[in-house]
C-alpha positions as CSV (number, residue, x, y, z in Angstrom):
1,M,123.6,95.8,83.3
2,L,120.1,95.4,83.9
3,D,118.1,92.8,85.1
4,T,114.6,93.1,85.2
5,S,113.9,89.2,85.4
6,A,113.1,89.4,89.5
7,G,110.3,92.4,88.7
8,K,111.0,96.0,90.6
9,I,113.8,98.2,89.6
10,C,114.8,100.6,92.1
11,V,116.3,103.9,90.7
12,V,118.4,106.0,93.0
13,R,120.1,109.7,92.1
14,C,123.3,109.2,94.2
15,I,125.8,112.5,94.9
16,H,129.4,112.1,95.1
17,E,130.5,113.5,98.6
18,E,133.9,115.4,97.2
19,D,132.7,117.0,94.2
20,G,128.6,117.0,94.5
21,K,128.1,115.4,90.9
22,A,125.3,113.5,90.7
23,W,124.9,109.9,89.1
24,I,121.9,107.4,88.8
25,H,122.4,104.0,90.2
26,M,119.9,101.2,89.6
27,S,119.0,98.0,91.4
28,K,116.9,95.4,92.2
29,K,114.3,96.0,94.9
30,T,113.9,93.2,97.0
31,H,112.6,92.8,100.8
32,T,115.1,92.0,103.3
33,N,113.0,89.8,105.4
34,P,111.4,87.2,103.6
35,L,108.9,85.2,105.5
36,S,109.6,81.1,106.2
37,R,106.9,78.8,105.5
38,Q,105.7,78.4,109.0
39,E,105.6,82.2,109.3
40,I,103.4,82.4,106.4
41,E,101.1,79.4,107.3
42,K,100.8,81.0,110.6
43,L,99.9,84.6,109.2
44,R,97.1,82.9,106.6
45,K,95.4,81.2,109.3
46,N,94.7,84.7,111.1
47,P,91.2,86.2,110.0
48,Y,92.8,89.8,109.7
49,V,95.4,88.8,107.2
50,A,94.0,88.7,103.5
51,S,96.8,87.4,101.6
52,V,100.4,86.6,102.5
53,T,103.3,85.7,100.2
54,A,107.2,85.6,100.9
55,N,107.5,89.5,100.6
56,T,103.9,90.7,101.3
57,V,101.5,90.9,103.9
58,R,98.1,92.2,103.1
59,F,95.5,93.0,106.1
60,T,91.7,93.2,105.9
61,E,89.9,96.5,105.6
62,A,88.3,95.6,109.3
63,F,91.5,95.4,110.6
64,K,93.4,98.3,108.9
65,A,90.4,100.4,110.6
66,L,90.7,98.9,113.9
67,A,94.3,99.8,113.8
68,Y,94.2,103.3,112.7
69,E,91.2,103.7,115.2
70,K,93.4,102.4,118.2
71,K,96.2,104.4,116.4
72,G,94.3,107.5,116.9
73,R,93.9,106.7,121.0
74,G,97.3,106.4,121.6
75,V,97.8,102.4,121.0
76,P,100.9,101.2,119.1
77,V,100.5,99.2,116.1
78,A,102.4,96.6,117.5
79,E,100.4,96.1,120.4
80,T,97.3,96.3,118.6
81,M,98.7,93.5,116.3
82,R,99.5,91.4,119.1
83,G,96.1,91.7,120.4
84,C,94.8,90.6,117.0
85,G,96.8,87.4,117.1
86,I,99.3,88.8,114.8
87,D,102.9,88.5,116.2
88,P,104.6,91.9,114.9
89,D,108.2,89.9,115.7
90,I,107.4,87.4,112.6
91,L,106.7,90.5,110.5
92,G,109.8,92.5,111.5
93,P,110.3,96.3,112.1
94,S,110.1,97.5,108.6
95,R,106.9,95.7,107.7
96,V,105.4,97.2,111.0
97,E,106.3,100.6,110.4
98,G,105.4,100.6,106.8
99,F,102.0,99.4,107.7
100,S,101.8,101.9,110.2
101,Y,102.8,104.7,107.7
102,T,100.4,103.4,105.1
103,L,97.5,103.6,107.4
104,N,98.1,107.4,108.0
105,K,98.2,107.7,104.3
106,K,95.5,105.5,103.4
107,A,93.0,107.3,105.9
108,R,93.3,110.5,103.9
109,Q,92.5,109.0,100.7
110,E,89.3,109.3,99.5
111,N,88.7,105.2,99.1
112,G,89.9,104.9,102.7
113,F,91.5,101.4,103.5
114,S,89.9,99.6,100.4
115,D,92.2,97.8,98.2
116,G,92.1,100.0,94.9
117,R,94.5,97.5,93.1
118,S,91.1,95.9,91.6
119,E,90.0,99.4,90.1
120,N,93.6,100.1,89.0
121,Y,94.7,97.0,87.4
122,R,95.9,97.4,83.6
123,R,94.2,94.1,82.6
124,P,90.3,93.4,83.6
125,P,90.0,90.1,85.3
126,K,89.1,87.1,83.0
127,T,85.4,86.6,82.7
128,G,85.2,83.5,80.5
129,E,87.1,83.4,77.2
130,E,88.5,86.4,75.8
131,T,87.7,87.4,72.3
132,V,90.5,87.8,70.0
133,E,89.8,91.6,69.9
134,Q,90.1,91.9,73.7
135,R,93.4,89.9,73.3
136,L,94.3,92.0,70.8
137,R,93.9,95.2,72.5
138,Q,95.4,93.9,75.7
139,L,98.5,93.1,73.7
140,E,98.6,96.6,72.2
141,N,98.4,97.9,75.4
142,E,101.1,95.7,76.8
143,L,103.3,96.6,73.8
144,A,102.8,100.6,74.2
145,Y,103.6,100.4,77.7
146,T,107.0,98.2,77.5
147,R,107.9,100.9,74.7
148,Q,107.6,103.5,77.1
149,E,109.4,101.5,79.6
150,V,112.5,101.1,77.0
151,E,112.4,104.8,76.0
152,F,112.8,105.5,79.8
153,L,115.5,103.2,80.8
154,K,117.1,104.9,77.7
155,K,116.9,108.3,79.0
156,L,118.4,106.8,82.5
157,Q,121.4,105.0,80.9
158,A,121.8,108.3,79.1
159,A,122.0,110.6,81.8
160,N,124.4,107.9,84.0
161,M,126.7,107.6,81.6
162,E,126.5,111.9,81.0
163,A,127.4,112.3,85.1
164,Q,129.9,109.5,84.5
165,K,131.7,111.6,81.9
166,Q,131.6,114.6,83.6
167,W,132.9,113.2,87.1
168,E,135.6,111.7,85.2
169,S,136.7,114.3,83.0
170,K,136.5,117.0,86.3
171,R,138.7,113.9,88.3
172,R,140.9,114.3,85.4
173,Q,141.6,117.8,85.7
174,K,142.9,117.7,89.6
């Protein structure tokens, strides 16, 4: 069963240890360390934090540039965070390591540390009232996207069933 009510789906290709056969495993992708309300409020007060939710912390471009510059000089990211009033123990090691990895990746990109989601967002931000044509166009795009998702999931399910049949037939032969 596929539950998409919580958002993202993680697709993992697994290899069976005994016979080396592959199968596909799908599971919900959730964060293992959600932030408490007190931690969220503490982080929101920091000027280097652009936004924060229970599962996501976004930092300002200025902080990203500062952290990358200090990282280049050998200063650990956690130490830079402490110096800027952000407690890395609240974030946890996975978020700190993820931020460090993202710094390197973003530094190599054309737009640098800027948050490019506003340009890549599928639906443009609302400016006043939408016209019927705009709403229709947006719904058509959503429908096309949903159809693509359904086709992808069908193919995934078929591949998973095929791999499972092959594995079971091999197992019966033994």
